[in-house]
N, CA, C and O of each residue as an XYZ file, in Angstrom:
668
protein
N       0.598     -1.405      0.183
C      -0.038     -0.043     -0.376
C       0.614      1.595      0.021
O       1.223      2.070      0.979
N       0.247      1.963     -0.918
C       1.133      3.232     -0.729
C       0.622      4.434      0.560
O      -0.471      4.980      0.716
N       1.776      4.542      1.274
C       1.974      5.564      1.930
C       0.960      7.079      1.964
O       0.983      7.789      0.959
N       0.249      7.420      2.956
C      -1.008      8.206      3.168
C      -0.324      9.110      3.676
O      -0.712     10.225      3.326
N       1.015      9.110      4.738
C       1.451      9.767      5.399
C       2.964      9.593      5.950
O       3.701      8.607      5.941
N       3.137     10.761      6.379
C       4.559     10.263      7.830
C       4.133     10.812      8.760
O       3.376     11.781      8.820
N       4.721     10.061      9.744
C       5.081      9.468     11.470
C       5.701      9.857     12.088
O       6.524      8.942     12.097
N       6.313     10.996     13.126
C       7.055     10.969     13.619
C       7.347     10.959     15.574
O       6.450     11.417     16.282
N       8.034     10.665     15.918
C       8.359     11.233     17.095
C      10.380     11.713     16.873
O      11.425     11.160     16.530
N       9.878     13.109     17.363
C      11.492     13.654     18.050
C      12.182     14.269     18.836
O      11.595     15.349     18.896
N      13.293     14.348     19.686
C      13.425     14.693     21.413
C      13.499     15.711     20.712
O      12.476     16.357     20.485
N      15.092     16.209     20.053
C      15.396     17.610     19.785
C      15.602     18.759     18.675
O      16.274     19.790     18.679
N      14.323     17.859     17.241
C      13.881     18.442     16.105
C      14.323     18.325     14.954
O      13.875     18.948     13.992
N      15.833     17.010     14.882
C      16.289     17.347     13.736
C      15.123     15.495     13.255
O      14.843     15.645     12.066
N      14.708     14.560     13.583
C      13.732     14.446     13.231
C      12.399     14.556     13.050
O      11.571     13.745     12.637
N      12.294     15.870     13.483
C      10.881     16.718     13.087
C      10.912     17.428     11.558
O       9.995     17.754     10.803
N      12.416     17.523     11.436
C      13.318     18.714     10.311
C      12.730     17.771      9.280
O      11.939     18.246      8.466
N      13.113     16.151      9.219
C      13.111     15.431      8.353
C      12.139     14.778      7.639
O      11.985     14.269      6.529
N      11.411     15.009      8.868
C       9.267     13.811      8.445
C       9.349     15.693      7.723
O       9.691     15.518      6.553
N       9.239     16.716      7.876
C       8.988     18.188      7.326
C       9.574     18.308      6.387
O       9.156     19.208      5.659
N      10.688     17.602      5.930
C      11.256     17.410      4.521
C      10.626     16.617      3.236
O      10.396     17.043      2.105
N      10.449     15.455      3.737
C       9.939     14.691      3.159
C       8.783     14.461      3.100
O       8.350     13.600      2.334
N       7.895     15.277      4.006
C       6.449     14.818      3.696
C       6.540     16.380      2.571
O       5.853     16.316      1.552
N       7.178     17.386      2.748
C       6.713     17.638      1.185
C       7.627     17.817      0.038
O       7.676     18.747     -0.766
N       8.403     16.651      0.128
C       9.297     16.232     -0.945
C       7.708     15.223     -1.655
O       6.945     15.799     -2.430
N       7.540     14.234     -1.370
C       6.739     13.604     -1.503
C       5.170     13.898     -1.281
O       4.200     13.211     -1.599
N       5.242     15.198     -0.603
C       3.266     15.789     -0.973
C       2.299     15.149     -0.582
O       1.244     14.710     -1.040
N       3.520     15.199      1.522
C       2.305     13.542      1.914
C       2.151     14.361      3.162
O       3.158     15.000      3.465
N       1.403     14.448      3.731
C       0.750     15.209      5.770
C       1.458     14.889      6.976
O       1.343     13.780      7.499
N       1.897     15.439      7.262
C       3.412     15.003      8.564
C       2.336     15.137      9.898
O       1.628     16.139     10.004
N       2.306     14.461     10.508
C       1.667     14.131     12.404
C       3.413     13.802     12.521
O       4.374     13.538     11.799
N       3.018     14.049     14.121
C       4.378     13.729     14.770
C       3.491     12.482     15.968
O       2.619     13.043     16.631
N       3.632     11.130     16.226
C       2.978     10.413     16.144
C       1.600     10.581     16.860
O       0.441     10.492     16.457
N       2.422     10.987     18.641
C       0.633     11.315     19.274
C      -0.685     12.096     18.413
O      -1.857     11.834     18.680
N      -0.383     12.836     17.618
C      -1.136     13.298     16.688
C      -1.964     12.105     15.775
O      -3.140     11.764     15.898
N      -0.738     11.494     14.631
C      -1.247     10.621     14.125
C      -2.407     10.003     14.568
O      -3.486     10.019     13.977
N      -2.131      9.396     15.741
C      -3.511      8.945     16.667
C      -4.303      8.570     16.504
O      -4.823      7.455     16.523
N      -4.674     10.101     16.181
C      -6.176     10.664     16.537
C      -6.340     11.386     15.400
O      -7.127     12.255     15.775
N      -6.070     11.630     14.050
C      -5.545     12.141     13.080
C      -5.945     10.335     12.004
O      -6.926     10.174     11.279
N      -5.083      9.523     12.213
C      -5.439      8.819     11.227
C      -5.819      7.374     11.803
O      -5.494      7.010     12.933
N      -6.523      6.616     10.924
C      -7.141      5.277     11.127
C      -6.329      4.404     11.317
O      -5.234      4.569     10.779
N      -6.481      3.530     11.892
C      -5.677      2.231     12.412
C      -5.451      1.539     11.461
O      -6.238      0.639     11.167
N      -4.364      1.766     10.760
C      -3.729      0.416      9.770
C      -2.941      1.852      8.476
O      -1.922      1.730      7.796
N      -3.734      2.873      8.542
C      -3.344      3.164      7.886
C      -1.670      3.284      7.425
O      -0.834      3.528      8.295
N      -1.201      3.064      5.765
C      -0.059      2.703      6.007
C       0.877      4.259      5.695
O       0.645      5.048      4.779
N       1.916      4.378      6.710
C       2.796      5.573      6.635
C       3.956      5.169      6.583
O       4.188      3.969      6.439
N       4.942      6.097      6.688
C       6.535      6.191      6.266
C       6.445      6.164      8.371
O       5.364      6.083      8.953
N       7.411      6.224      8.901
C       7.597      6.192      9.961
C       9.463      6.755     10.058
O      10.482      6.423      9.451
N       9.190      7.606     11.009
C      10.209      8.808     11.183
C      10.418      8.345     13.223
O       9.496      8.259     14.035
N      12.582      8.050     13.606
C      12.242      8.532     14.516
C      13.648      8.620     15.242
O      14.601      8.672     14.465
N      13.979      8.648     16.739
C      15.279      9.296     17.542
C      16.281      8.135     17.450
O      16.049      7.117     18.103
N      17.132      8.199     16.855
C      18.189      6.805     17.234
C      18.165      6.938     19.195
O      17.960      8.033     19.720
N      18.264      6.406     19.549
C      18.073      5.793     20.963
C      19.463      4.243     21.159
O      19.094      3.069     21.182
N      20.796      4.616     21.260
C      21.261      3.652     21.560
C      21.462      2.149     20.287
O      22.073      1.081     20.238
N      20.572      2.900     19.481
C      20.378      1.995     18.340
C      18.773      1.188     17.845
O      18.535      0.184     17.173
N      18.029      2.037     18.442
C      16.503      2.214     18.744
C      16.017      2.977     18.112
O      16.685      3.997     17.938
N      15.041      2.930     17.636
C      14.537      4.044     17.226
C      12.818      4.490     17.874
O      11.805      4.163     17.255
N      12.791      5.086     18.886
C      11.976      5.698     19.589
C      10.870      5.768     18.854
O      10.648      6.273     17.753
N      10.103      5.101     19.736
C       8.191      5.316     19.299
C       7.736      4.422     17.365
O       6.778      4.674     16.635
N       9.091      3.242     17.109
C       8.393      2.363     16.300
C       7.927      1.520     16.654
O       7.204      1.278     15.688
N       7.668      0.565     17.546
C       7.138     -0.352     18.020
C       5.522     -0.023     18.567
O       4.641     -0.863     18.385
N       5.214      1.404     19.313
C       3.736      1.567     18.772
C       3.356      2.345     17.487
O       2.129      2.324     17.389
N       3.770      2.836     16.744
C       4.034      3.199     15.153
C       3.341      1.959     14.492
O       2.442      1.989     13.652
N       3.862      1.011     14.971
C       3.806     -0.443     14.284
C       2.362     -0.944     14.839
O       1.489     -1.501     14.174
N       2.333     -0.691     15.892
C       1.159     -1.995     16.060
C      -0.228     -0.327     15.490
O      -1.354     -0.629     15.095
N      -0.026      0.388     15.535
C      -1.132      1.544     14.948
C      -1.480      1.905     13.512
O      -2.403      2.589     13.071
N      -0.171      1.053     12.704
C      -0.071      1.317     11.776
C      -0.017      1.154     10.789
O      -0.489      2.215     10.381
N       0.349      0.258      9.423
C       0.647     -0.228      8.287
C       2.525      0.681      7.621
O       2.785      1.080      6.486
N       3.325      0.702      8.742
C       4.511      1.326      8.827
C       4.960      0.712      7.120
O       4.915     -0.456      6.733
N       5.297      1.696      6.494
C       5.757      1.124      4.813
C       7.371      1.367      4.390
O       7.909      1.182      3.298
N       8.070      1.956      5.938
C       9.457      1.988      5.642
C       9.634      2.292      7.338
O       8.669      2.454      8.085
N      10.686      2.321      7.658
C      11.871      3.046      9.190
C      12.252      4.280      8.130
O      12.022      4.287      6.921
N      12.923      5.360      8.954
C      13.401      6.125      8.972
C      14.357      6.525     10.523
O      13.867      7.465     11.150
N      15.724      5.847     11.187
C      15.928      6.326     12.299
C      17.360      7.238     12.733
O      18.474      6.715     12.765
N      17.089      8.763     13.071
C      17.585      9.642     12.608
C      18.333      9.537     14.220
O      17.870      8.996     15.224
N      19.432     10.145     14.073
C      21.190      9.549     14.942
C      21.943     10.786     14.887
O      21.592     11.858     14.392
N      23.127     10.458     15.518
C      24.259     10.965     15.271
C      25.522      9.979     14.141
O      26.670     10.286     13.820
N      24.667      8.722     13.776
C      25.203      8.040     12.592
C      25.759      8.812     11.905
O      25.498      9.963     12.253
N      26.687      8.726     10.737
C      25.978      9.198      9.292
C      25.103      8.240      8.717
O      24.867      7.076      9.044
N      24.723      8.858      7.918
C      23.054      8.819      6.197
C      23.864      7.465      6.288
O      25.064      7.335      6.529
N      23.039      6.609      6.068
C      23.155      5.055      5.362
C      24.005      4.157      6.101
O      24.758      3.458      5.423
N      24.056      3.974      7.967
C      25.167      3.263      8.532
C      24.549      2.615      9.640
O      23.502      3.197      9.925
N      24.737      1.837     10.229
C      24.673      1.087     11.209
C      23.107      0.455     10.570
O      22.110      0.441     11.292
N      23.090      0.154      9.706
C      21.124     -0.483      9.401
C      21.409     -1.559      9.729
O      20.354     -1.757     10.333
N      22.018     -2.591      9.879
C      21.468     -4.142     10.746
C      21.784     -3.743     12.198
O      21.416     -4.578     13.025
N      22.471     -2.494     12.751
C      22.222     -2.410     14.171
C      20.932     -2.403     15.124
O      20.427     -3.137     15.974
N      20.683     -1.196     14.528
C      19.193      0.104     14.371
C      17.893     -1.577     14.144
O      16.981     -1.938     14.888
N      18.476     -2.289     12.630
C      16.875     -3.620     12.500
C      16.991     -4.457     13.430
O      15.953     -5.056     13.711
N      18.405     -4.848     14.329
C      18.314     -5.667     15.454
C      17.625     -4.661     16.585
O      16.394     -4.640     16.610
N      18.247     -3.954     17.379
C      17.186     -3.182     18.038
C      15.868     -2.689     18.002
O      15.181     -2.535     19.012
N      15.551     -2.472     16.996
C      14.613     -2.418     16.829
C      13.301     -3.457     16.670
O      12.105     -3.176     16.747
N      13.846     -4.561     16.460
C      12.979     -5.664     15.741
C      12.301     -4.713     14.632
O      11.158     -4.285     14.797
N      13.022     -4.427     13.563
C      11.721     -4.017     12.762
C      11.860     -4.884     11.716
O      13.047     -4.935     11.393
N      11.116     -5.642     10.996
C      11.049     -7.357     10.098
C      11.726     -6.492      8.621
O      11.426     -5.376      8.198
N      12.861     -7.627      8.005
C      13.970     -7.437      6.905
C      12.740     -7.622      5.639
O      12.976     -7.740      4.437
N      11.534     -7.610      6.227
C      10.339     -6.578      4.357
C      10.406     -4.936      4.746
O       9.958     -4.182      3.882
N      10.848     -4.424      5.782
C      10.411     -2.983      5.881
C      11.624     -2.071      5.152
O      12.672     -2.279      5.764
N      11.733     -1.541      4.527
C      13.127     -1.358      4.334
C      13.313      0.221      5.632
O      12.470      0.716      6.380
N      14.599      0.544      5.424
C      15.291      0.994      7.174
C      16.220      2.185      6.312
O      16.710      1.990      5.199
N      16.292      2.999      6.821
C      16.883      4.132      6.436
C      17.616      4.302      7.937
O      17.239      3.808      9.000
N      18.890      5.236      7.664
C      18.823      6.111      9.100
C      19.836      7.474      8.364
O      20.606      7.305      7.419
N      19.585      8.818      9.083
C      19.671      9.431      8.459
C      19.814     10.094      9.492
O      19.203      9.948     10.550
N      21.441     11.620      8.982
C      22.332     12.028     10.463
C      21.310     13.015     10.349
O      20.711     13.432      9.358
N      21.202     13.409     11.974
C      20.630     14.328     12.282
C      21.868     15.621     12.924
O      22.628     16.480     12.477
N      21.362     14.961     14.427
C      22.516     16.018     15.012
C      22.652     15.990     16.062
O      22.800     14.893     16.599
N      22.669     17.646     17.132
C      22.668     16.947     18.519
C      22.876     18.204     19.106
O      23.917     18.843     18.954
N      21.185     18.861     20.282
C      21.276     19.972     20.899
C      21.258     19.699     21.749
O      20.133     19.391     22.141
N      22.225     19.582     22.609
C      22.354     19.771     23.946
C      21.195     20.408     25.044
O      20.746     20.030     26.126
N      20.971     21.569     24.165
C      19.925     22.230     25.394
C      18.653     21.927     25.576
O      17.811     22.574     26.199
N      18.470     20.361     24.699
C      16.835     20.223     24.643
C      17.274     19.024     25.047
O      16.335     18.241     25.188
N      18.332     18.563     25.294
C      18.571     17.291     26.119
C      17.966     17.057     27.605
O      18.124     17.960     28.426
N      17.159     15.669     28.044
C      17.211     15.776     29.535
C      17.271     14.638     30.709
O      16.232     14.018     30.937
N      18.111     14.427     31.245
C      17.668     13.392     32.317
C      18.286     12.559     31.525
O      18.737     13.040     30.486
N      18.449     11.327     31.744
C      19.155      9.932     31.233
C      20.134      9.931     30.252
O      21.279      9.521     30.438
N      19.583     10.516     28.900
C      19.591     11.745     27.780
C      21.316     12.183     28.062
O      22.451     11.736     27.898
N      20.737     13.126     28.487
C      21.800     13.623     28.588
C      23.309     13.455     29.503
O      24.487     13.780     29.347
N      22.558     12.811     30.436
C      23.339     11.748     31.507
C      24.517     10.619     30.441
O      25.730     10.412     30.448
N      23.680     10.260     29.855
C      24.756      9.673     28.895
C      25.337      9.774     27.621
O      25.817      8.945     26.848
N      25.170     11.031     27.590
C      25.572     11.987     25.916
C      27.211     12.624     26.687
O      28.301     12.532     26.122
N      26.995     13.204     27.969
C      28.159     13.371     28.856
C      29.296     12.402     28.994
O      30.511     12.584     28.907
N      28.494     11.188     29.263
C      29.236      9.904     29.930
C      30.156      9.894     28.907
O      31.337     10.212     29.045
N      29.470      9.416     27.551
C      29.675      9.237     26.416
C      31.176      9.621     25.900
O      32.176      8.962     25.615
N      30.825     11.092     25.919
C      31.854     12.374     25.867
C      33.067     12.062     26.527
O      34.066     11.530     26.044
N      32.811     12.568     28.024
C      33.536     12.590     28.799
C      34.731     11.128     28.621
O      35.949     11.244     28.759
N      34.122     10.021     28.344
C      34.900      8.901     28.097
C      35.697      8.541     26.126
O      36.498      7.643     25.868
N      35.381      9.099     25.570
C      35.625      8.848     24.136
C      37.065     10.136     24.613
O      38.242      9.859     24.384
N      36.744     11.138     25.107
C      38.214     12.056     25.428
C      38.820     11.600     26.095
O      39.872     12.235     26.152
N      38.828     10.298     27.102
C      39.710      9.724     27.761
C      40.377      9.019     27.871
O      41.144      8.706     28.781
N      39.941      8.239     25.844
C      40.521      7.485     25.082
C      41.964      8.135     24.891
O      41.939      9.344     24.663
N      43.628      7.332     24.967
C      44.452      7.782     24.996
C      44.478      7.264     23.458
O      44.747      8.169     22.667
N      44.233      5.886     22.826
C      44.193      6.369     21.258
C      43.036      5.407     21.413
O      42.786      4.375     22.037
N      42.197      6.571     20.194
C      41.026      6.595     19.451
C      41.403      6.522     18.190
O      42.347      7.161     17.726
N      40.278      5.289     17.195
C      40.242      5.437     15.936
C      39.605      6.694     15.242
O      38.821      7.450     15.815
N      40.114      6.863     13.682
C      39.384      7.557     13.061
C      37.544      7.869     13.385
O      36.863      8.886     13.512
N      37.365      6.896     13.408
C      35.602      6.736     13.835
C      34.974      7.333     14.656
O      33.907      7.866     14.351
N      35.728      7.420     16.502
C      35.918      7.813     17.238
C      36.207      9.096     17.483
O      35.358      9.663     18.170
N      36.920      9.601     17.223
C      37.338     11.219     17.031
C      36.749     11.978     15.870
O      37.173     13.013     15.355
N      35.596     11.198     15.533
C      34.541     11.635     14.036
C      33.749     11.772     15.379
O      33.900     12.949     15.704
N      33.023     11.180     16.262
C      32.301     11.026     17.451
C      32.129     11.464     18.511
O      31.007     11.647     18.984
N      33.235     11.728     19.111
C      33.727     13.127     19.446
C      34.038     14.025     18.908
O      34.168     14.678     19.943
N      34.326     14.782     18.080
C      33.165     16.122     17.902
C      32.839     16.051     17.478
O      33.167     16.945     16.698
N      31.556     15.122     16.760
C      30.438     15.623     16.749
C      29.407     16.464     18.475
O      28.661     17.381     18.819
N      30.229     15.136     19.019
C      29.538     15.392     20.611
C      29.648     16.421     21.719
O      29.032     16.696     22.749
N      31.325     17.131     20.667
C      31.132     17.933     21.326
C      30.692     19.975     20.764
O      30.936     20.981     21.430
N      30.202     19.914     19.753
C      29.665     20.622     19.003
C      27.568     20.216     18.309
O      27.092     19.287     17.656
N      26.759     21.899     19.131
C      25.352     21.281     18.542
C      25.262     21.254     17.828
O      24.215     21.888     17.704
N      25.739     20.776     16.247
C      25.515     20.545     15.397
C      23.756     19.985     14.496
O      23.168     18.990     14.920
N      23.350     20.570     13.649
C      22.589     20.110     12.439
C      23.124     19.173     11.630
O      24.335     19.281     11.437
N      22.716     18.536     11.253
C      23.437     17.749     10.121
C      21.810     17.515      9.313
O      21.386     16.395      9.597
N      21.141     18.058      8.683
C      19.875     17.820      8.579
C      19.814     18.417      7.327
O      19.793     19.636      7.154
N      19.782     17.500      6.371
C      20.347     18.168      4.566
C      19.309     17.527      4.197
O      18.752     16.692      4.910
N      18.788     17.982      2.574
C      17.631     16.955      2.049
C      18.253     16.125      1.393
O      17.497     15.425      0.720
N      20.346     15.655      1.185
C      20.805     15.369      0.584
C      20.467     14.153      1.137
O      20.149     13.212      0.410
N      20.505     14.033      2.682
C      21.172     12.972      3.193
C      19.143     11.734      2.478
O      19.099     10.515      2.318
N      18.430     12.337      2.351
C      16.989     12.013      2.303
C      17.666     11.323      0.367
O      16.754     10.797     -0.272
N      18.385     11.341     -0.012
C      18.329     10.519     -1.200
C      17.819      9.358     -1.339
O      16.794      8.986     -1.910
N      18.645      8.790     -0.749
C      17.481      6.837     -0.469
C      16.336      6.592     -0.122
O      15.834      5.490     -0.339
N      15.738      7.502      0.446
C      14.514      7.222      1.018
C      13.666      7.701     -0.510
O      12.928      7.033     -1.235
N      14.092      9.016     -0.609
C      12.936      9.551     -1.991
C      13.502      8.221     -3.281
O      12.467      7.973     -3.899
N      14.242      7.657     -3.663
C      15.060      6.690     -5.017
C      13.452      5.468     -4.257
O      12.479      4.855     -4.696
N      13.910      5.660     -3.369
C      12.492      3.786     -3.061
C      11.879      4.336     -3.208
O      11.591      4.246     -4.401
N      10.924      5.504     -2.433
C       9.555      6.119     -2.824
C       9.647      5.748     -4.246
O       9.120      4.849     -4.901
N      10.594      6.842     -4.581
C      10.007      6.639     -6.640
C       9.667      5.066     -6.848
O       8.568      4.521     -6.744
N      10.735      4.579     -7.123
C      10.611      3.066     -7.370
C       8.956      2.554     -7.156
O       8.035      2.529     -7.972
N       9.002      2.172     -5.738
C       8.116      1.294     -5.206
C       6.143      1.944     -5.357
O       5.117      1.266     -5.408
N       6.294      3.214     -5.381
C       5.003      4.247     -5.541
C       4.605      4.789     -6.818
O       3.420      5.100     -6.938
N       5.761      5.034     -8.255
C       5.569      5.739     -9.071
C       6.095      5.865    -10.408
O       5.702      6.770    -11.143
């Protein structure tokens, strides 16, 4: 079934930005998950976007129970297109549902509680390592700066999948 809406859960706003960009490109309405529950009927086909927390797509399980999820986008600090296997496993996303990862960013001012503590601990842990890999150095740099990596180019694979499947 062709998706009828974009549904998302966002923590610091990056996932929301991607949802709005994708909705604009595909001409689909965009709803936060709590709004979608009131606006869309159960079983509606949707594309779901959620922020990544320890490789887990937040809100996915709730969205999958309510809607027919056609594709999933996980938004986090990882590079676009990476960690697909880890995210699929952590979130129990079936193999027949396309999964995309998108680099979002970090905004420490919007982090709360355990999330703020975890980012702080990760930053300190990486900083304390005497021998870091290039990937560790890149992650440390990302964690030190409040950056927004949201850009339309990161949606290229999602848009290509949609075009091949539904147009």
